[in-house]
SERO-623347 format. One record per residue: residue in one letter; x, y, z of N, C-alpha, C, O in turn. Coordinates in steps of 0.02 Angstrom, whole numbers, plus 32768, in hexadecimal, padded with zeros to 4 digits. Atoms other than C-alpha are relative to their C-alpha. Layout:
residues N
@type=a	n_xx=X	n_yy=Y	n_zz=Z	ca_xx=X	ca_yy=Y	ca_zz=Z	c_xx=X	c_yy=Y	c_zz=Z	o_xx=X	o_yy=Y	o_zz=Z
...
END
This chain:
residues 68
@type=m	n_xx=7FD6	n_yy=8049	n_zz=7FFA	ca_xx=67A8	ca_yy=532A	ca_zz=4E08	c_xx=8039	c_yy=800A	c_zz=8045	o_xx=8037	o_yy=7FEC	o_zz=807B
@type=n	n_xx=7FE2	n_yy=800C	n_zz=7FAB	ca_xx=683B	ca_yy=5364	ca_zz=4E87	c_xx=7FEA	c_yy=8003	c_zz=8046	o_xx=7FFC	o_yy=7FE8	o_zz=807A
@type=a	n_xx=801D	n_yy=7FFE	n_zz=7FB2	ca_xx=67D5	ca_yy=539C	ca_zz=4F05	c_xx=7FC7	c_yy=7FC4	c_zz=8022	o_xx=7FA6	o_yy=7FC4	o_zz=8056
@type=f	n_xx=801D	n_yy=802E	n_zz=7FDC	ca_xx=6787	ca_yy=52F6	ca_zz=4F06	c_xx=802D	c_yy=7FDF	c_zz=8016	o_xx=8026	o_yy=7FC9	o_zz=8050
@type=l	n_xx=7FDB	n_yy=8024	n_zz=7FDC	ca_xx=681B	ca_yy=52A0	ca_zz=4F19	c_xx=8031	c_yy=8018	c_zz=803C	o_xx=805A	o_yy=7FF3	o_zz=8057
@type=v	n_xx=7FF3	n_yy=7FEB	n_zz=7FCA	ca_xx=684D	ca_yy=5316	ca_zz=4F9D	c_xx=7FDE	c_yy=7FF8	c_zz=803A	o_xx=7FF3	o_yy=7FF2	o_zz=8074
@type=f	n_xx=8028	n_yy=800B	n_zz=7FC3	ca_xx=67C8	ca_yy=5304	ca_zz=4FFB	c_xx=7FEE	c_yy=7FB6	c_zz=800E	o_xx=7FDF	o_yy=7FA6	o_zz=8048
@type=w	n_xx=8005	n_yy=8046	n_zz=7FDF	ca_xx=67B3	ca_yy=5242	ca_zz=4FF4	c_xx=8036	c_yy=7FCB	c_zz=7FFC	o_xx=8032	o_yy=7F92	o_zz=8013
@type=f	n_xx=7FB8	n_yy=8016	n_zz=8000	ca_xx=6860	ca_yy=520F	ca_zz=4FD3	c_xx=8014	c_yy=7FEF	c_zz=8055	o_xx=801F	o_yy=7FB3	o_zz=805B
@type=p	n_xx=7FF4	n_yy=7FFC	n_zz=7FCA	ca_xx=6887	ca_yy=5229	ca_zz=50A3	c_xx=7FC4	c_yy=7FC7	c_zz=8028	o_xx=7FDB	o_yy=7FAD	o_zz=805B
@type=w	n_xx=8030	n_yy=8026	n_zz=7FE4	ca_xx=67D7	ca_yy=51B7	ca_zz=50D5	c_xx=8005	c_yy=7FCA	c_zz=7FE7	o_xx=7FEE	o_yy=7F9E	o_zz=800B
@type=f	n_xx=7FF8	n_yy=802C	n_zz=8019	ca_xx=6801	ca_yy=513B	ca_zz=5060	c_xx=8032	c_yy=7FCF	c_zz=801F	o_xx=802E	o_yy=7F92	o_zz=8025
@type=v	n_xx=7FBD	n_yy=8017	n_zz=7FCB	ca_xx=68B2	ca_yy=512A	ca_zz=50C9	c_xx=7FE8	c_yy=7FDF	c_zz=802C	o_xx=7FEF	o_yy=7FA2	o_zz=8034
@type=l	n_xx=800F	n_yy=8005	n_zz=7FB3	ca_xx=6862	ca_yy=5134	ca_zz=516C	c_xx=7FCE	c_yy=7FC6	c_zz=8001	o_xx=7FCB	o_yy=7FA6	o_zz=8035
@type=v	n_xx=8036	n_yy=8035	n_zz=800A	ca_xx=67DD	ca_yy=50B9	ca_zz=513C	c_xx=8031	c_yy=7FAA	c_zz=7FF2	o_xx=802C	o_yy=7F75	o_zz=8010
@type=v	n_xx=7FC5	n_yy=8044	n_zz=7FFD	ca_xx=6873	ca_yy=5034	ca_zz=50F7	c_xx=8029	c_yy=7FFF	c_zz=8051	o_xx=8040	o_yy=7FC9	o_zz=8064
@type=v	n_xx=7FD6	n_yy=8008	n_zz=7FCB	ca_xx=68CA	ca_yy=5050	ca_zz=5197	c_xx=7FDA	c_yy=7FE8	c_zz=803B	o_xx=7FFB	o_yy=7FC8	o_zz=8063
@type=v	n_xx=8033	n_yy=8014	n_zz=7FCD	ca_xx=682E	ca_yy=502E	ca_zz=5212	c_xx=7FF7	c_yy=7FA9	c_zz=7FEE	o_xx=8000	o_yy=7F7D	o_zz=8019
@type=v	n_xx=8009	n_yy=8034	n_zz=8015	ca_xx=680C	ca_yy=4F98	ca_zz=51AD	c_xx=802D	c_yy=7FC0	c_zz=801F	o_xx=801F	o_yy=7F8B	o_zz=803A
@type=f	n_xx=7FDA	n_yy=8041	n_zz=7FE3	ca_xx=68A8	ca_yy=4F3E	ca_zz=51D5	c_xx=801B	c_yy=800D	c_zz=8032	o_xx=8032	o_yy=7FDB	o_zz=804D
@type=w	n_xx=801A	n_yy=800E	n_zz=7FBB	ca_xx=68B5	ca_yy=4F77	ca_zz=5270	c_xx=7FCE	c_yy=7FD1	c_zz=8029	o_xx=7FD5	o_yy=7FB4	o_zz=805F
@type=a	n_xx=8033	n_yy=802E	n_zz=7FEB	ca_xx=681C	ca_yy=4F1D	ca_zz=5280	c_xx=8007	c_yy=7FBC	c_zz=8004	o_xx=7FFA	o_yy=7F98	o_zz=8035
@type=y	n_xx=7FE1	n_yy=8046	n_zz=8010	ca_xx=685D	ca_yy=4E7E	ca_zz=5234	c_xx=8030	c_yy=7FE2	c_zz=8040	o_xx=8034	o_yy=7FB4	o_zz=8068
@type=g	n_xx=7FCF	n_yy=802B	n_zz=7FB4	ca_xx=68E1	ca_yy=4E71	ca_zz=52AB	c_xx=7FF3	c_yy=800A	c_zz=8050	o_xx=800D	o_yy=7FE4	o_zz=8079
@type=l	n_xx=802B	n_yy=801A	n_zz=7FD1	ca_xx=6883	ca_yy=4E92	ca_zz=533A	c_xx=7FE8	c_yy=7FD5	c_zz=8017	o_xx=7FF3	o_yy=7FBB	o_zz=804D
@type=v	n_xx=801E	n_yy=803F	n_zz=8007	ca_xx=680E	ca_yy=4E12	ca_zz=5308	c_xx=8021	c_yy=7FD0	c_zz=801B	o_xx=8015	o_yy=7FBA	o_zz=8054
@type=d	n_xx=7FEA	n_yy=8023	n_zz=8014	ca_xx=6885	ca_yy=4D9F	ca_zz=52D8	c_xx=8030	c_yy=7FE8	c_zz=8057	o_xx=8042	o_yy=7FB1	o_zz=806B
@type=f	n_xx=7FC0	n_yy=7FFA	n_zz=7FCC	ca_xx=68FB	ca_yy=4DD0	ca_zz=5383	c_xx=7FBF	c_yy=7FCC	c_zz=802C	o_xx=7FC4	o_yy=7F92	o_zz=803F
@type=l	n_xx=8047	n_yy=800D	n_zz=7FD5	ca_xx=6843	ca_yy=4DB5	ca_zz=53DF	c_xx=7FEC	c_yy=7F9A	c_zz=7FFC	o_xx=7FCD	o_yy=7F7A	o_zz=8026
@type=n	n_xx=8023	n_yy=8036	n_zz=800C	ca_xx=6825	ca_yy=4D04	ca_zz=539A	c_xx=8046	c_yy=7FC8	c_zz=7FF5	o_xx=8045	o_yy=7F92	o_zz=7FD6
@type=t	n_xx=7FB6	n_yy=801F	n_zz=7FF3	ca_xx=68E2	ca_yy=4CC5	ca_zz=53B8	c_xx=7FEE	c_yy=7FDD	c_zz=803E	o_xx=7FCE	o_yy=8001	o_zz=8064
@type=d	n_xx=7FEA	n_yy=8025	n_zz=7FCD	ca_xx=68F3	ca_yy=4C39	ca_zz=5440	c_xx=8038	c_yy=802E	c_zz=8024	o_xx=805D	o_yy=805A	o_zz=800E
@type=e	n_xx=7FB2	n_yy=7FC2	n_zz=7FEB	ca_xx=6970	ca_yy=4C8A	ca_zz=54B5	c_xx=8040	c_yy=7FD7	c_zz=7FFE	o_xx=8074	o_yy=7FF8	o_zz=7FFC
@type=r	n_xx=7FD1	n_yy=8031	n_zz=8003	ca_xx=69E3	ca_yy=4BE4	ca_zz=54B1	c_xx=8012	c_yy=8007	c_zz=7FA9	o_xx=8049	o_yy=7FFD	o_zz=7F8F
@type=d	n_xx=7FE3	n_yy=7FF2	n_zz=805A	ca_xx=69EC	ca_yy=4C06	ca_zz=53EB	c_xx=8031	c_yy=8039	c_zz=8004	o_xx=8066	o_yy=8032	o_zz=7FE7
@type=i	n_xx=7FDA	n_yy=7FAB	n_zz=7FF8	ca_xx=6A36	ca_yy=4CCA	ca_zz=5416	c_xx=804C	c_yy=7FE3	c_zz=7FFA	o_xx=8067	o_yy=7FC0	o_zz=8025
@type=r	n_xx=7FAA	n_yy=8002	n_zz=8002	ca_xx=6AF4	ca_yy=4CBF	ca_zz=53D3	c_xx=8016	c_yy=8017	c_zz=803A	o_xx=8025	o_yy=7FEF	o_zz=8066
@type=t	n_xx=7FD0	n_yy=7FD5	n_zz=7FDC	ca_xx=6B41	ca_yy=4D65	ca_zz=5441	c_xx=7FDD	c_yy=7FFD	c_zz=802C	o_xx=7FD5	o_yy=7FCC	o_zz=8050
@type=f	n_xx=8000	n_yy=7FED	n_zz=7FC1	ca_xx=6AF8	ca_yy=4DB9	ca_zz=54B2	c_xx=7FB8	c_yy=7FDE	c_zz=801B	o_xx=7F90	o_yy=7FBA	o_zz=7FFE
@type=t	n_xx=803F	n_yy=802D	n_zz=7FD0	ca_xx=6A73	ca_yy=4D83	ca_zz=5539	c_xx=7FB7	c_yy=8032	c_zz=7FC9	o_xx=7FBF	o_yy=8058	o_zz=7F99
@type=r	n_xx=802D	n_yy=7FF2	n_zz=8012	ca_xx=69B6	ca_yy=4DAB	ca_zz=5513	c_xx=7FE8	c_yy=8053	c_zz=8009	o_xx=7FD0	o_yy=8077	o_zz=7FDD
@type=p	n_xx=7FFF	n_yy=7FBB	n_zz=800E	ca_xx=69AF	ca_yy=4E56	ca_zz=555C	c_xx=8023	c_yy=8044	c_zz=7FEB	o_xx=8013	o_yy=807F	o_zz=7FE1
@type=v	n_xx=7FBA	n_yy=7FD6	n_zz=802D	ca_xx=6A49	ca_yy=4EA1	ca_zz=5519	c_xx=7FD5	c_yy=8003	c_zz=7FBC	o_xx=7FB7	o_yy=8038	o_zz=7FB1
@type=w	n_xx=8022	n_yy=7FF9	n_zz=8054	ca_xx=69F7	ca_yy=4E81	ca_zz=545C	c_xx=7FC8	c_yy=801C	c_zz=8019	o_xx=7FB4	o_yy=802D	o_zz=7FE1
@type=l	n_xx=804F	n_yy=7FE8	n_zz=7FF7	ca_xx=694D	ca_yy=4EC4	ca_zz=549B	c_xx=803C	c_yy=8050	c_zz=8003	o_xx=8034	o_yy=8074	o_zz=7FD1
@type=a	n_xx=7FF8	n_yy=7FB4	n_zz=7FF2	ca_xx=69B3	ca_yy=4F71	ca_zz=54CC	c_xx=8015	c_yy=8005	c_zz=7FBD	o_xx=7FF7	o_yy=802E	o_zz=7F9A
@type=i	n_xx=7FE8	n_yy=7FE9	n_zz=8038	ca_xx=6A17	ca_yy=4F64	ca_zz=5432	c_xx=7FDF	c_yy=801C	c_zz=7FB1	o_xx=7FEC	o_yy=8046	o_zz=7F85
@type=l	n_xx=8043	n_yy=7FE0	n_zz=8035	ca_xx=697A	ca_yy=4F64	ca_zz=53C0	c_xx=7FE6	c_yy=8026	c_zz=8019	o_xx=7FDE	o_yy=8051	o_zz=7FEE
@type=v	n_xx=8033	n_yy=7FC3	n_zz=7FFA	ca_xx=6911	ca_yy=4FDD	ca_zz=541C	c_xx=8021	c_yy=8023	c_zz=7FF3	o_xx=800A	o_yy=8043	o_zz=7FC4
@type=f	n_xx=7FD5	n_yy=7FC5	n_zz=8009	ca_xx=69AA	ca_yy=5055	ca_zz=541C	c_xx=8022	c_yy=800D	c_zz=7FD2	o_xx=8030	o_yy=8047	o_zz=7FC2
@type=g	n_xx=7FE5	n_yy=8006	n_zz=8044	ca_xx=69FD	ca_yy=501C	ca_zz=5386	c_xx=7FC6	c_yy=800F	c_zz=7FBB	o_xx=7FD0	o_yy=8018	o_zz=7F7F
@type=s	n_xx=8038	n_yy=7FF8	n_zz=804F	ca_xx=695D	ca_yy=5031	ca_zz=530F	c_xx=801D	c_yy=7FBF	c_zz=7FCB	o_xx=801A	o_yy=7F82	o_zz=7FD1
@type=a	n_xx=7FF7	n_yy=802B	n_zz=8031	ca_xx=699E	ca_yy=4FEC	ca_zz=5278	c_xx=8049	c_yy=7FDD	c_zz=7FEC	o_xx=8058	o_yy=7FA9	o_zz=7FCE
@type=v	n_xx=7FC8	n_yy=801D	n_zz=7FED	ca_xx=6A49	ca_yy=4FE9	ca_zz=5299	c_xx=8006	c_yy=7FB7	c_zz=8028	o_xx=801E	o_yy=7F81	o_zz=8019
@type=g	n_xx=8017	n_yy=803A	n_zz=7FCC	ca_xx=6A1B	ca_yy=4F7B	ca_zz=5326	c_xx=7FE9	c_yy=7FC8	c_zz=7FDC	o_xx=8007	o_yy=7F94	o_zz=7FE9
@type=a	n_xx=8028	n_yy=8034	n_zz=8024	ca_xx=69A8	ca_yy=4F0C	ca_zz=52AC	c_xx=8049	c_yy=7FEB	c_zz=7FD8	o_xx=8063	o_yy=7FB4	o_zz=7FE5
@type=i	n_xx=7FB4	n_yy=801F	n_zz=802D	ca_xx=6A5A	ca_yy=4F00	ca_zz=522B	c_xx=801E	c_yy=7FBB	c_zz=8037	o_xx=801B	o_yy=7F7E	o_zz=8036
@type=a	n_xx=7FDC	n_yy=801F	n_zz=7FC2	ca_xx=6ABD	ca_yy=4EDC	ca_zz=52D7	c_xx=7FF2	c_yy=7F9F	c_zz=8016	o_xx=801C	o_yy=7F76	o_zz=8027
@type=w	n_xx=8010	n_yy=8023	n_zz=7FDE	ca_xx=6A3A	ca_yy=4E4D	ca_zz=5304	c_xx=7FFF	c_yy=7FD1	c_zz=7FDB	o_xx=8004	o_yy=7F9A	o_zz=7FF6
@type=l	n_xx=8003	n_yy=8030	n_zz=8036	ca_xx=6A2C	ca_yy=4DF0	ca_zz=524F	c_xx=8046	c_yy=7FEA	c_zz=7FF0	o_xx=8052	o_yy=7FBA	o_zz=7FCD
@type=v	n_xx=7FC0	n_yy=800F	n_zz=801A	ca_xx=6AE3	ca_yy=4DF5	ca_zz=5243	c_xx=802D	c_yy=7FCD	c_zz=8036	o_xx=8056	o_yy=7FA0	o_zz=802B
@type=a	n_xx=7FD8	n_yy=801C	n_zz=7FCB	ca_xx=6B1E	ca_yy=4DC3	ca_zz=52EB	c_xx=7FE9	c_yy=7FDC	c_zz=8044	o_xx=8009	o_yy=7FD3	o_zz=8078
@type=g	n_xx=8028	n_yy=8005	n_zz=7FC4	ca_xx=6A90	ca_yy=4D82	ca_zz=5357	c_xx=7FD6	c_yy=7FC3	c_zz=7FFB	o_xx=7FCF	o_yy=7F8E	o_zz=801B
@type=r	n_xx=8039	n_yy=8039	n_zz=801B	ca_xx=6A0F	ca_yy=4D2B	ca_zz=52FC	c_xx=8020	c_yy=7FBD	c_zz=7FEC	o_xx=8053	o_yy=7FBD	o_zz=7FC8
@type=p	n_xx=7FD8	n_yy=8041	n_zz=800B	ca_xx=6A30	ca_yy=4C58	ca_zz=52FA	c_xx=8020	c_yy=7FFE	c_zz=7FBB	o_xx=800D	o_yy=8028	o_zz=7F91
@type=r	n_xx=7FFB	n_yy=7FFA	n_zz=8049	ca_xx=6A88	ca_yy=4C2E	ca_zz=525A	c_xx=7FCD	c_yy=7FBB	c_zz=7FE6	o_xx=7FBD	o_yy=7F87	o_zz=8003
@type=r	n_xx=8033	n_yy=8032	n_zz=8011	ca_xx=6A11	ca_yy=4BD2	ca_zz=51EA	c_xx=8016	c_yy=7FCF	c_zz=7FCB	o_xx=803E	o_yy=7FDB	o_zz=7F9E
@type=q	n_xx=7FBD	n_yy=8049	n_zz=800E	ca_xx=6A43	ca_yy=4B13	ca_zz=51B6	c_xx=7FD9	c_yy=8007	c_zz=7FB4	o_xx=7FEA	o_yy=7FE2	o_zz=7F86
END
């Protein structure tokens, strides 16, 4: 049982991080440039690509348009 967790847990974490990053990237790509709150579109793209999950969190907190 312990060997099972040691092998699969890192893969599970990796999949969760990649899915979260992909969600942030797709959400960014579907957002109109006029609705982005803080930086310009190229800056946010660089943050998302190079920042991975931290970039996705930053996008969802600071860049994504507020929902009404």
